N, C-alpha and C positions, 0 to 999 in steps of 0.2 A: 729730354731723355727719360725713359721709363725707369721709375725707382724700383729697386729689388723688393720682392714681397717679404713680409714678416713670416716667420715660422717658429715652431716650438724650440728648435735648437738654438736659434738666435736669442730667444727670451731666456732660455736656460743658462746660456753663457753670461748674459747680462745680469741675471739674478745671482749667479755664482760670484761674479765680480763684486756686486754690492754686498754680499755676505762676508766675503773673506778679504776684500780690499785691494787685491792685486790680480793682474792677469795671470801671473805665474801660479799663484795658489789656486785660482779658479780652474786653470787648466789641469792641475793635479787632481782636484776634486771631481772633475768631469772625465778624467782619463783621456784628455785630448792634448794636442801640442799647444804650446804658447801661441804660435803663429795662427793656429786655427781659431782660438778664442779671440785673438786680436782682430782677425778677419771678420768674425761674426759680430763683434762690437762695432766695427766700421760699417758693416752692412746695416745694422740697426740704426745707427746715427744717420746713414745715408737715406734710409727709408723714411725716417722721421723728419729729415731736413734740418736737424739741429744737433749740436754737441750736447752730450750728457755728462761729460767730465772735463775738468780742467787738467791739462797735462803739465806737471811741474817736476822737472828733473826725474822723469821716469815714474812718478807717482800719479795715480788717478784720484782726483778730488771730485766727488759727486756734486753736480749742480742741483738746485732745487727740483728741476724737472726730472732728474734721475730718481730722486726719492719718491716723487709722485708716481712715476711709471713703475718703480719697484713694487709699491704697495699693490697695484692692480695686477702686475705680471705675476707676482708671487701667489696671489689668490687664484688667478686663472690656471697656473700650473698645478696648484693643489687640486683643482677640479679635474684636470686631465689625469692626475695620479689616481683620483677616485675611480675614474672610468677604467683605467688600466688594471687597478686592483679588482674591480668588479668583474672584468673580463676573465681574470685569473680565477676568481671564485667560481664563475660559471663553468670553467673548464675542469676544475677540481673541487668538488663539494666536500671532499673528505677532510679538508683543513679549513676551519673558519678563521676569519681575520677580523680584528676589531681595532678601529682607529679612534684614539682618544686624545683630546686636547684640553689644556687647562693653563692657568697662570703658572709661572715658574715655581713660586713658593709652594703651590699646591701639588704640582707634579713631583717636585724634588722631596717633598715632605710626606704627608700622610697617605697620598694616593699610591705611592710606591708599595706600601704595605698591603693595600687593598688589591692591587694588581698581582702582587706575588701570591697572595692566598687564593685569588681567583684562578691563576694559572696552575696552582697545585690541584685544584678541583677539576679544572678543564685543561689538561696538559696539551691537547691538540690545537688549542687556540693560539694564533699568532697575534701578538700585540704590537701596535705602533703607537708610541707615546710622543707627544709634541707639546712644547710649552710656548705660549704666545701671550700677547697682551690681552686684557679682558675684552677689548673691542674686537680683536681678531678672532678670539674664541667664538664669540657670538656670530661673526660673519661666516666662519668656516662651518659651524654647525648648521646655520640657517641655509647656507649654500650647498650642504651635503658634501663638502670636501672631506669631512670626517663623520664618524658614526655618532659620536656623543662628546659632551664636554662638561666641565664644571666651572661655575661662575658664582660670584657673591650675589646674594639677594638683598633687597627685593629687585625683581626684574620683570618687566612686561615687554613682550614682543610677539606680535601675531604670527610670526614665522617660526616660533619655537614652541615645543612642548616642554613645559617646565615642571620638574618633579622636585619638591623640597627634599634635601638630603639630610642635613643636620644643622643644629645651631649650638653654639657654645659661648662662653663668656670670655672675658679678658683677664689675663694674668700678667704680673710683673716678673720678668726674668731677672734674677739677681744672683750674684755669687753666693754660695751657701755660707761663706764666712761673713757676709755683709750683715750689719745689725738689723736691717729690715727683713732679712730672711727668717727672723724669729717671730714675726707678726703673723696673726691668723688672716688678716686682710690688710691691704695697703690702700690708703685713700689719696686723693689729690693733695690734701694737706700734708700727708707724710712725705710727699715728693717735692714739697716746696724748695726751690733752688737746688734740688738734687740734679746731678748730670743725667740727662735723658737721652735714650736712643729711640728715635721715632721713625715709623714708616713714612716715606716721602709723600708729599701732598698729592702728587699726580697719580699714585697707585692706590691710595686708601683715603680718599677725601672725606667720606662720611665718618670713618673711624677717627680720623684726625680731628674732625669737627666736634665729635662727642667728647674727646679728650680735652680739647680746648675749653669746651663748655664746663666740664667738671672742674678744671683748674680755676676758671673764672668765678664760678659759684663758691668755691672754697677760699677764694682770695689768695691762691697760691701762684707762685711764679714758675713758669716753664723754662728751665735752664736746658735748652736743647744743645747737646754736645755733639750728636751725630745723627744723620738721616740716612736711611737705607731703603731698599725696595723689596727686600725679602725677609721673612721670619728667620731664616737660617743665618743671614748676615747679622741681623739684630742680636740673635742669641750668641753668636760668636764674639761680637763686640762686648756683650754683657759678661761673657765668661772671661774675657780679657781684662775686666775691671774698668772698662771705659765709662760705663754708666748703667742705668736701669732701663730695661726695654719692656714697655707695655705691648703685649702681643696676643694673638689668637690662642686661646687656651688649648684647643685640640692640636693645632699645628705645632705648638711648642713642645709637645711630648716627645717628638723625635729627637730633641736636643738635650734631654735630661742627662745624658752621659757626659755632658760638658762640665759637670760640677755646678749646675745651676739649681736654684730653688724657684718654683713657680707659685707665687702668692696671688690669690684672687684680688682683683682691683675692684674697688667700690667708689662710686656707684657702678652697677653692672652695665657693661657695654657689650651687647650681643653681636656675634658674627653669624650670619646665615649663609649656607651654600646650597645650590641647587644643581641637579643633574639635568642637562638639556639635550634634546634631540630635535630634529626637524619636525615641524608640525605638518608638513606637506606629504610626508610618507611615513608609514608605520615603521618602527624600529625593527631591525633584524632579530632573529631568535637569540643570537649571541649577545646582542646589545641588551635585550630584555633580561637575559640571564645575568649579565654584568650589573645591571641596575638592581636586581633583587639581591645580588651578592653584596653590593656596596651598602645597601640599606642595613643588612644584617651586620656587616663588618663595622660600620661606624657606630652602630648601637652598642656593639660589644666593647669597642675600645674607648668609648666616651665614659670617663670616670671623674669623680669629683677632684678638683685641684688639690694638690698637696705639695708640701715643700720637699 
């Protein structure tokens, strides 16, 4: 018997289920009926000749094969979105569109300010912002699913055009009432056995390694109280008195309103970020304008750390 062909609608339904976890919520997000989404999922599994989910009392539990397929399908659909948006641009050149991707902490933090000021200068530009893992950011920019992205440096990739954007040091986020908030600098020795909030190993391996090296050289003990994956969560926990959070100096500035002091950490641990575009095609005029704007913006907001 001939298997039904794959199509974009089937993949869209599958990706929606993977994102939201249920057929019901996927149907709502796609503005389809629940039966239509269930039918498309069945069509996909029939075409592949395998089950993608375990069915358990009405719940769908993704199998490993589903996670593998989702990664590729999501990337493929992003490429089709790029084509659709390009077609819209060709039909109406009066409104420029800019698709930007970055890691969650970067998008939610300092990039929001850069985008806001850019749109004040260029009010006709329509912005699409997306947060992904660092690996997916690189994939989407290299594959031209988006116009540009932001990643931590150093980075080498022949498929990318890499423009250094800014570098900054590390600060310790502490409650203003904390005794360490009165120091001009905080060293690893000052943090001996202090409760720490650290960025998780998987998201900031190099930074984590530099911190561990500083503690080792100072003969200080790392008392890790909590681990997070974003600067915002680290600062929120620090503001709640859970511990002290060594974080990116520039990204931390967005959370000063939480009643935190940001004290420079020594030895200096530097964070570098780059603006990336596809090396295979020249960036659009609006992308070039955004790059120039970001260079100016980050230069202006970068100030010496202070409590």
